[in-house]
C-alpha positions in Angstrom: 8.5 100.4 38.0 8.7 102.9 35.2 9.5 106.5 36.0 6.8 108.3 38.0 7.2 111.5 35.9 5.9 111.1 32.3 6.1 113.5 29.3 2.7 114.7 28.4 3.7 116.1 25.0 1.6 119.2 25.8 4.0 122.2 25.9 2.2 124.1 28.7 2.1 121.0 30.9 5.5 119.5 30.4 5.9 116.4 32.6 3.3 115.1 34.9 3.0 112.1 37.2 1.1 108.8 36.9 -2.4 109.0 38.1 -3.0 112.5 36.6 -6.6 113.2 35.5 -7.2 116.5 33.7 -9.8 118.0 31.3 -9.6 120.0 28.2 -12.3 122.5 27.0 -12.2 123.2 23.3 -14.2 125.3 20.8 -12.9 124.0 17.4 -11.5 120.8 15.9 -8.1 122.4 15.7 -8.3 123.1 19.5 -9.0 119.5 20.0 -6.1 118.3 17.8 -3.7 120.9 19.2 -3.8 119.1 22.5 -4.5 115.4 21.6 -2.0 114.9 18.8 1.2 115.7 20.9 -0.5 114.0 23.9 -0.7 110.6 22.1 2.6 111.0 20.3 4.4 111.3 23.6 2.5 108.3 24.9 3.6 106.1 22.1 7.2 107.4 22.5 6.9 106.6 26.2 6.0 103.0 25.6 2.4 103.6 26.9 -0.7 101.9 25.5 -3.0 104.5 24.2 -6.9 104.7 23.9 -8.6 107.5 21.9 -12.4 107.6 22.2 -13.6 110.0 19.4 -16.9 111.9 18.8 -17.8 114.9 16.7 -16.2 117.0 15.4 -13.5 114.2 14.8 -14.4 110.9 13.3 -12.3 107.7 13.6 -10.7 108.0 10.2 -10.0 111.7 10.7 -8.2 110.8 13.9 -5.9 108.3 12.0 -5.2 110.8 9.3 -4.3 113.5 11.9 -2.0 111.1 13.8 -0.1 110.3 10.6 1.1 113.9 10.6 2.9 113.5 13.9 3.4 109.7 14.1 4.7 108.5 10.6 4.4 104.8 11.6 0.9 105.1 13.1 -0.4 102.3 10.8 2.1 99.9 12.2 1.3 101.0 15.7 -2.4 100.5 15.1 -1.7 97.0 13.7 0.5 96.2 16.7 -2.2 97.3 19.1 -0.1 100.1 20.6 -3.1 102.4 20.2 -6.8 101.9 19.9 -9.1 104.5 18.2 -12.8 103.9 18.8 -16.1 105.8 18.7 -17.8 106.7 21.9 -20.6 104.3 21.4 -18.3 101.3 21.6 -16.8 102.6 24.9 -19.4 104.5 26.8 -22.7 103.3 25.3 -22.4 99.6 24.9 -26.0 98.2 25.3 -27.5 101.5 24.3 -27.0 103.5 27.5 -24.2 104.7 29.8 -23.3 102.1 32.5 -20.8 103.6 34.9 -19.7 100.3 36.5 -19.3 98.6 33.1 -17.2 101.4 31.7 -14.9 101.6 34.8 -14.5 97.8 34.8 -13.5 97.9 31.1 -11.0 100.7 31.8 -9.3 98.8 34.6 -9.1 95.6 32.4 -7.5 97.6 29.6 -4.8 98.9 32.1 -4.1 95.4 33.4 -3.7 94.0 29.9 -1.4 96.8 28.9 0.9 96.2 31.9 0.8 92.5 31.2 2.0 93.1 27.6 5.0 95.0 28.9 3.8 98.6 28.4 5.0 101.1 31.1 1.4 102.2 31.6 -1.6 103.6 29.7 -2.9 107.0 28.6 -6.5 107.6 27.5 -8.8 110.3 26.1 -12.5 110.5 25.8 -14.6 113.1 24.1 -17.6 113.8 26.2 -19.6 115.8 23.6 -22.1 113.0 23.4 -23.4 113.7 26.9 -27.0 114.7 27.3 -28.4 116.7 30.3 -29.9 113.5 31.6 -26.5 111.6 31.6 -24.6 114.6 33.1 -25.1 113.8 36.7 -24.1 110.1 36.4 -21.1 111.1 34.3 -19.9 113.6 36.9 -20.0 110.7 39.5 -18.1 108.5 37.0 -15.4 111.2 36.7 -15.0 111.4 40.4 -14.7 107.6 40.8 -12.3 107.4 37.9 -10.2 110.1 39.6 -10.0 108.0 42.8 -9.3 104.7 41.0 -6.3 105.9 38.9 -4.6 107.7 41.8 -1.2 106.1 42.2 -1.7 103.8 39.2 0.3 103.8 35.9 -2.2 105.7 33.9 -2.9 109.3 32.6 -6.4 110.4 31.5 -7.5 113.6 29.7 -11.3 114.3 29.1 -12.3 116.7 26.4 -15.4 118.9 26.6 -16.9 121.2 24.0 -17.4 124.7 25.4 -20.5 125.2 23.2 -22.5 122.5 25.0 -21.3 123.2 28.5 -23.2 125.4 30.9 -21.5 127.3 33.7 -22.6 124.7 36.2 -21.3 121.9 34.0 -17.9 123.7 33.9 -17.7 123.8 37.7 -18.8 120.1 38.0 -16.1 119.0 35.6 -13.4 121.2 37.2 -14.3 119.8 40.6 -13.5 116.2 39.5 -10.2 116.9 37.7 -6.7 117.9 38.8 -6.6 120.8 36.4 -8.3 122.3 33.3 -6.7 123.3 30.0 -8.6 126.0 28.1 -7.9 128.9 25.7 -7.9 132.3 27.2 -7.3 135.4 25.0 -6.2 133.1 22.2 -3.6 131.2 24.4 -3.7 127.9 26.1 -3.7 128.2 29.9 -3.7 125.7 32.7 -6.4 126.5 35.3 -6.2 125.1 38.7 -9.2 123.3 40.1 -10.3 122.6 43.6 -8.9 119.1 43.2 -5.6 120.4 42.0 -5.5 122.8 45.0 -6.3 119.9 47.3 -3.6 117.9 45.6 -1.2 120.8 46.0 -2.2 121.2 49.6 -1.6 117.5 50.2 1.7 117.9 48.4 2.6 120.9 50.6 1.6 118.9 53.7 3.7 116.0 52.4 6.6 118.4 51.7 6.2 119.9 55.1 6.2 116.5 56.7 9.1 115.4 54.5 11.0 118.5 55.5 10.3 117.9 59.1 11.5 114.3 58.8 14.6 115.5 56.8 15.4 118.0 59.6 14.9 115.3 62.3 17.0 112.9 60.3 19.6 115.6 59.7 19.6 116.4 63.4 19.8 112.7 64.3 22.7 112.3 61.8 24.4 115.4 63.3 24.0 113.9 66.8 25.3 110.6 65.6 28.2 112.3 63.9 28.8 114.3 67.1 28.7 111.0 69.2 31.0 109.3 66.7 33.3 112.3 66.8 33.2 112.4 70.6 34.0 108.6 70.7 36.8 109.1 68.1 38.2 112.2 69.7 38.0 111.0 73.4 38.8 107.3 73.0 41.6 106.1 75.1 42.7 103.8 72.3 44.3 105.1 69.2 42.0 105.0 66.1 43.2 105.5 62.6 42.4 105.3 58.9 45.3 104.9 56.4 45.5 105.0 52.7 46.4 101.9 50.7 50.0 103.2 50.6 50.1 103.3 54.4 50.1 107.0 55.0 47.6 108.0 57.7 44.4 109.5 56.5 42.8 110.2 59.9 43.9 109.7 63.5 42.5 110.6 66.9 44.3 112.5 69.6 45.0 109.2 71.6 47.0 107.8 68.7 49.0 111.0 68.3 49.8 110.9 72.1 50.7 107.2 71.9 53.2 107.9 69.1 54.3 111.1 70.9 53.1 113.6 68.4 51.8 117.0 69.5 48.5 116.6 67.6 46.8 114.4 65.0 47.5 117.2 62.5 51.2 116.9 63.1 51.1 113.2 62.6 49.2 113.4 59.3 51.2 116.3 58.0 54.4 114.3 58.6 53.2 111.7 56.1 53.8 109.0 58.7 53.3 105.6 57.3 51.7 102.8 59.4 53.7 100.2 57.4 57.0 101.8 58.6 56.3 102.2 62.4 57.0 98.6 63.3 60.2 97.6 64.9 60.2 94.4 63.0 60.5 95.5 59.4 58.9 92.2 58.2 55.8 92.7 60.3 53.5 94.5 57.8 54.6 92.4 54.8 53.5 89.4 56.8 50.2 91.1 57.8 49.1 92.1 54.3 48.3 88.5 53.1 46.2 88.0 56.2 44.3 91.2 55.5 43.9 90.2 51.8 42.4 86.9 52.8 40.4 87.6 56.0 40.1 91.4 55.7 40.5 91.8 59.5 43.3 90.9 62.0 42.5 91.1 65.7 44.7 91.2 68.9 48.0 91.8 67.2 50.8 92.2 69.7 53.7 94.2 68.2 56.4 96.7 69.0 56.4 100.1 67.3 58.5 103.2 67.1 57.4 106.5 68.5 58.3 109.9 66.9 61.4 110.0 69.2 62.4 106.5 68.1 61.6 105.1 71.5 59.8 101.7 71.4 56.5 100.7 72.9 54.5 97.5 72.9 51.0 97.7 71.4 47.9 95.6 70.7 46.4 96.4 67.3 43.2 95.5 65.4 43.4 96.2 61.7 40.8 95.9 58.9 41.1 96.3 55.2 38.1 98.1 53.7 37.3 97.2 50.1 34.7 98.1 47.5 32.2 95.7 45.9 34.8 94.7 43.4 37.4 93.9 46.0 39.6 96.9 45.4 41.3 98.2 48.6 39.9 101.6 49.7 41.8 102.1 53.0 42.9 100.5 56.2 41.3 101.3 59.6 41.8 100.0 63.1 42.8 100.7 66.7 46.2 100.8 68.5 46.4 100.4 72.3 49.6 101.1 74.2 50.3 98.0 76.3 53.8 98.9 77.5 52.7 99.3 81.1 50.7 96.0 81.0 53.7 94.2 79.4 56.0 95.6 82.0 53.7 94.4 84.7 53.4 91.0 83.1 57.2 90.8 82.8 57.6 91.8 86.4 55.0 89.2 87.5 56.6 86.6 85.3 60.0 87.4 86.9 58.5 87.2 90.4 57.0 83.8 89.6 60.4 82.7 88.2 62.2 84.0 91.2 59.7 82.3 93.5 60.1 79.0 91.7 63.9 79.2 91.8 63.7 80.1 95.5 61.6 77.0 96.2 64.0 74.8 94.2 67.1 76.2 95.9 65.5 76.1 99.3 64.6 72.5 98.8 68.1 71.6 97.6 69.7 73.5 100.5 67.4 71.7 103.0 68.6 68.3 101.7 72.2 69.4 101.6 71.9 70.7 105.2 70.9 67.2 106.3 73.9 65.7 104.4 76.3 68.3 105.8 75.1 67.7 109.3 76.4 64.1 108.9 79.5 65.0 107.0 80.6 67.8 109.3 79.4 66.0 112.4 81.1 62.7 111.8 84.2 64.5 110.5 84.5 66.5 113.7 84.1 63.4 115.8 86.7 61.5 113.8 89.1 64.4 113.9 88.7 64.5 117.7 89.6 60.9 118.0 92.6 61.2 115.7 93.9 64.3 117.4 97.6 64.0 118.2 98.0 60.7 116.4 99.1 62.1 113.1 97.1 59.6 111.2 94.6 61.0 108.6 94.3 64.1 110.8 95.1 66.5 107.9 92.7 64.7 105.6 89.9 64.9 108.1 90.5 68.5 108.7 90.3 69.1 104.9 86.9 67.3 104.8 85.6 69.3 107.7 86.8 72.6 106.2 85.1 71.7 102.8 82.0 70.8 104.7 81.9 74.1 106.5 82.4 76.0 103.2 79.5 74.0 101.7 77.4 74.9 104.8 78.1 78.5 104.1 77.1 78.1 100.5 73.8 76.4 101.5 73.2 79.3 103.9 73.6 81.7 101.1 71.1 79.7 99.0 68.6 79.8 101.9 69.1 83.5 102.2 68.1 84.0 98.5 65.1 81.7 98.9 64.1 83.5 102.1 64.3 80.3 104.1 67.4 81.2 106.2 67.4 81.8 109.9 65.9 85.3 110.1 65.9 87.2 113.4 64.4 90.7 112.7 64.4 93.6 115.1 63.8 97.3 114.8 66.9 99.1 113.6 67.8 102.6 112.3 69.0 102.3 108.7 71.2 105.4 109.1 73.0 103.8 112.0 73.6 100.6 110.1 75.2 102.5 107.2 77.3 104.6 109.6 78.6 101.6 111.5 79.5 99.7 108.3 81.1 102.6 106.5 84.6 102.1 108.1 84.6 98.4 107.1 83.7 99.4 103.5 86.9 101.3 103.2 88.8 98.1 103.8 86.7 96.4 101.1 86.8 99.2 98.5 90.2 100.1 96.9 91.6 103.6 97.1 90.8 104.5 93.5 87.1 104.4 94.2 85.6 107.4 96.1 83.0 106.5 98.7 80.3 109.1 99.3 77.6 108.7 101.9 74.5 110.9 102.2 72.2 110.0 105.1 68.7 111.4 105.0 67.8 113.1 108.4 64.2 111.9 108.2 65.0 108.2 107.4 62.9 106.1 109.7 63.3 102.8 111.5 62.9 99.4 109.7 62.4 95.9 111.0 64.9 93.4 109.5 67.7 91.1 110.5 70.7 93.5 111.3 73.3 90.9 110.3 71.5 90.2 107.0 71.3 93.9 106.3 75.0 94.3 106.8 75.4 91.5 104.2 73.1 93.4 101.8 75.3 96.5 101.9 78.5 94.5 101.7 77.3 92.6 98.6 76.1 95.7 96.8 79.4 97.5 97.6 81.4 94.5 96.3 79.4 94.4 93.1 80.0 98.1 92.6 83.7 97.7 93.2 83.9 94.9 90.6 82.1 97.1 88.1 84.8 99.9 88.5 88.2 98.2 88.1 89.7 101.5 86.9 88.2 103.5 89.7 85.1 105.5 90.1 82.6 106.7 92.6 80.4 104.7 95.0 77.5 106.6 96.5 75.4 105.3 99.3 72.3 107.3 100.2 69.3 106.9 102.5 66.0 108.8 102.5 62.5 108.7 103.7 60.0 108.3 100.9 56.3 107.8 100.4 55.4 105.7 97.3 52.6 107.2 95.2 50.0 105.5 93.0 52.0 105.9 89.8 54.9 103.9 91.4 52.5 101.3 92.8 51.0 100.7 89.3 54.4 100.2 87.8 55.4 97.8 90.6 52.6 95.2 91.3 52.6 93.8 94.8 54.1 96.8 96.5 52.0 98.3 99.2 51.5 102.1 99.6 53.0 103.9 102.6 56.3 105.2 104.0 59.6 103.5 103.2 63.2 103.9 104.2 65.1 103.9 101.0 68.7 102.7 100.6 70.3 103.7 97.3 73.7 102.4 96.1 75.0 104.0 92.9 78.2 103.3 91.0 79.8 104.8 87.9 80.9 101.4 86.5 80.3 99.4 83.4 76.5 99.2 83.8 74.4 96.3 82.6 72.6 95.3 79.4 68.9 94.4 79.5 69.7 90.7 79.1 71.9 90.8 82.2 69.4 92.7 84.3 66.8 90.0 83.5 68.9 87.4 85.4 70.8 89.5 87.9 69.0 88.2 91.0 69.1 84.5 90.0 71.5 82.3 92.1 74.8 81.4 90.4 74.3 83.9 87.6 77.4 85.9 87.2 79.3 87.9 84.5 82.6 87.5 86.3 85.4 85.2 85.2 85.3 81.6 86.3 86.5 81.2 89.9 86.1 84.9 90.8 82.5 84.8 92.0 79.8 82.5 93.2 76.9 84.4 91.6 75.1 84.5 94.9 75.8 88.1 96.0 72.7 89.8 94.5 70.6 86.7 95.1 71.3 87.1 98.8 70.3 90.8 98.5 67.1 89.9 96.8 66.2 87.3 99.5 66.9 89.5 102.5 64.9 92.4 101.0 62.0 90.2 100.2 62.0 88.6 103.6 62.1 92.1 105.2 58.8 92.9 103.3 60.6 95.3 101.0 61.4 95.4 97.3 64.2 96.4 94.9 64.4 98.4 91.7 67.4 98.6 89.5 68.4 101.2 86.9 71.4 100.5 84.7 72.7 101.1 81.2 75.9 99.9 79.5 78.5 102.6 80.2 76.3 104.6 82.5 76.7 102.8 85.8 74.1 101.2 88.0 71.7 102.4 90.7 70.1 99.9 93.1 67.2 101.2 95.2 66.0 99.2 98.2 62.7 100.1 99.9 62.1 98.8 103.4 58.8 99.5 105.1 59.2 102.2 107.8 57.9 101.3 111.3 56.9 103.6 114.1 58.7 101.7 116.9 61.8 102.4 118.9 65.1 100.8 118.0 65.6 97.5 119.7 68.8 96.7 121.5 70.4 93.3 120.8 69.6 90.6 123.4 72.5 89.8 125.7 74.3 86.5 125.1 73.4 84.1 127.8 76.2 82.7 130.0 77.3 79.2 129.0 77.0 76.3 131.5 80.2 74.7 132.7 79.4 71.2 131.6 78.0 69.8 128.4 77.2 66.3 129.7 73.8 65.4 131.3 71.5 62.6 132.4 68.2 64.0 131.4 65.7 62.2 129.1 65.3 63.6 125.6 62.6 62.7 123.0 64.3 63.0 119.6 62.0 63.3 116.5 63.7 63.3 113.0 62.4 61.8 109.8 65.9 61.5 108.2 67.3 58.2 109.5 70.9 59.2 109.2 70.5 62.6 110.9 68.4 60.9 113.7 71.1 58.3 114.2 73.9 61.0 114.3 72.1 63.1 116.8 71.2 60.1 118.9 74.8 59.0 118.9 76.0 62.4 120.0 73.5 62.8 122.8 73.9 59.2 124.2 77.6 59.8 124.1 77.1 62.8 126.4 75.2 60.7 128.9 71.6 61.6 128.0 68.8 59.1 127.8 67.4 59.3 124.3 64.0 58.1 123.0 64.1 58.3 119.2 61.0 58.7 116.9 60.8 58.6 113.1 57.9 61.0 112.7 55.4 63.1 114.6 52.8 60.5 115.1 55.3 58.1 116.6 56.6 60.8 118.9 53.2 61.7 120.2 52.4 58.0 120.8 55.8 57.5 122.5 55.3 60.5 124.8 51.8 59.3 125.8 53.0 55.8 126.6 56.3 56.8 128.4 55.8 56.7 132.1 58.8 58.7 133.3 59.7 62.4 133.0 60.8 63.7 129.6 62.9 66.8 130.0 63.5 67.9 126.4 61.8 67.5 123.0 64.2 67.9 120.0 62.2 67.8 116.8 62.8 68.6 113.2 60.4 71.4 112.0 59.3 70.1 108.6 58.3 66.4 108.5 55.8 64.3 106.6 52.4 64.1 108.2 52.9 66.2 111.3 55.1 69.2 111.6 57.5 69.8 114.5 55.4 72.7 116.0 52.3 70.5 116.0 54.3 67.7 117.7 55.4 70.1 120.4 51.9 71.4 120.9 50.5 67.9 121.4 53.3 66.7 123.7 53.2 69.9 125.8 49.5 69.4 126.3 50.4 66.3 128.4 53.8 67.5 129.6 53.6 71.3 130.1 57.1 71.4 131.7 58.9 69.9 128.7 61.4 72.1 126.9 61.4 72.2 123.1 64.4 72.5 120.7 63.5 72.9 117.0 66.0 72.0 114.3 65.7 72.7 110.6 67.6 73.1 107.4 65.4 76.1 106.5 62.3 78.0 107.5 59.2 78.9 105.5 55.8 80.4 106.0 54.7 77.5 108.2 57.7 77.7 110.6 58.7 81.4 110.6 61.7 81.7 112.9 60.3 84.4 115.3 57.1 82.3 115.9 59.3 79.2 116.6 61.5 81.1 119.0 58.5 82.2 121.0 57.6 78.5 121.6 61.1 77.1 122.0 64.8 77.3 121.0 66.1 76.8 117.5 69.1 75.0 116.1 69.9 75.5 112.4 71.1 72.6 110.2 73.8 71.8 109.5 74.8 71.8 113.2 78.0 70.7 114.7 78.6 68.3 117.6 79.6 71.2 119.8 76.5 73.3 118.7 74.1 70.5 119.5 75.5 69.5 122.9 76.0 73.1 124.1 72.5 74.2 122.9 70.9 71.2 124.7 72.9 71.8 127.9 72.0 75.5 127.9 68.3 74.8 127.4 68.1 72.2 130.1 70.2 74.3 132.5 67.6 77.1 132.5 65.4 75.3 134.9 68.3 74.7 137.3 69.6 78.3 137.1 73.1 77.0 136.4 75.6 79.5 135.2 79.1 78.1 134.8 82.3 80.2 134.5 84.1 78.1 131.9 84.9 79.8 128.6 83.1 78.6 125.4 86.2 77.2 123.8 87.0 74.8 126.7 83.3 73.8 126.8 83.1 73.1 123.1 86.3 71.0 123.3 84.9 69.1 126.3 81.7 68.5 124.5 83.4 67.3 121.3 85.6 64.9 123.3 82.7 63.5 125.2 80.6 62.9 122.1 83.5 61.3 120.2 84.5 59.0 123.0 
């Protein structure tokens, strides 16, 4: 639409808006031309279609002559139809009389035609000097209707009235139906307001007031929105930024300043920090720019960045390239979230899963090896007993047995790491354990290493296997010794600690509460991060080939985990190592070790034994040993066969010997079903390892336990001791002679 403000050409009016309807009172022809000539000239210049309805004192030809003075090409304009000049009778009095409806219809048709031809609008003038008193009332109504019709339309109308013919009442009628009046006063043209103009001004004032109110409301809403945005920006926990195309930060929030360890956003911006240069990987941003050029946004970017102090943190970033309509880059914006803690927790969880998987693997391997070693060591011992004193292959057999025993120790260490070893916990005082082991450490640690022990007076009791705890301290001390070949300082410290929420967040899976802490610190070589990542894995070692098994720290890990505790390690190359072990404190008195039961004088027997073992070779070996000692043995391949055999066997069965972990039915379940029918039967469990389903303390509450690989002597003596409990037999022979007798009987 054409501009709402139009040039009137009349100096005292200036510009006016479409829909303006005003009147002009004149006394002379010059008064009339003084207003109308500049009025039509401006209309033609404004690309408006013009209509001039003339009456005395100006005729049609006089109007053309007058226009030539201000519009040199008026003849061309007339020929082109840009302006029409007509007498009043052709416009107002067609048919001989004034017909208001016909005149208004003709006026609106002229406007429509002008707009259709491409004019911006229309301006018109009519000289009302022809009016008679009889027509005056109708014409006043016409003016009012015309005023209403042109409101808001692309038209401007001026009506001219001769003062000589107008009465006072006529003046007020005319003024009432127009926006304003132009008339001479004291020789000068003046614009006189009319009631209509005042009403228009009042409406405009109302509109201005309403507009002002809305602007204020909008401004307040924008201020609130700005405040909300600013609050989100300032208080967001994620870092938010805008950066110039060259990468220097344009705006940052306090969270980002804190993430990058600047005192304030102002410090970060003033330092001309460049987002393109904060990445640890120098090729990161160059690789990101093509993505932003093509997609404009990149989401969920995981990357490592430098802080102000050159420390490194992991972040997740979202970055957007903001461009103008022509594709030119304006700035970058996005968010940065510090994910270091999350990544640390993920790494710890991943490490825990890895250690668990390795533990299951090593536990399973150790279990199978224990079955094989039971056969190797057992048959070797039996053959060695038979060959004793003959000189034939005796040394070779002894070498086989020695190797088998070393292999058994190795599998025991693997089971310790995997938390499936024989574990007999009782309440002990950690300070007492350290104190009792300190003299032995002096024999382990060379003189050039100083040993310092600090025992916290408030260190509480813990529940763990005392023998395994000794092994933990020995292994940590040995590792510290090997890290200080030129000498140094080994510090062992205990303390009572309570783990807070911050520590728990950094160590998932750790429960809150009181812990007894054992700290072992050395001043040795220290470890790199790559070494720390594998330090608890079995067979991982940094020592020379042949100088270590790589199981020392794996055993420490297994014992601590099985005790319900956890480990943290701090180490840097050249700065030594600190290992902290946290064991849950218990409010129970220290338990004294159970006395060793007296051994029976004889290993042989005649009782009936139900033997359940799914491994055919182990079952055959155990059966051979027991039958050789005089026992009556009923062998079963699995739990179902054992339960059925017990149900169908009519005589007394004195002892059930069962493997713990078997396909189908476990050993404890076999014992439960058999004891339901035979409540007096004794139970001996045997297993290569324990797990959640056959935790050692629970098994010992329901029967005795024999760990694989077991020796001939171990099997026969355990069986004899267990069966002798009912008879109250307490022999006086020493264990060495008993073991020898047992071995000879089994081998015979």
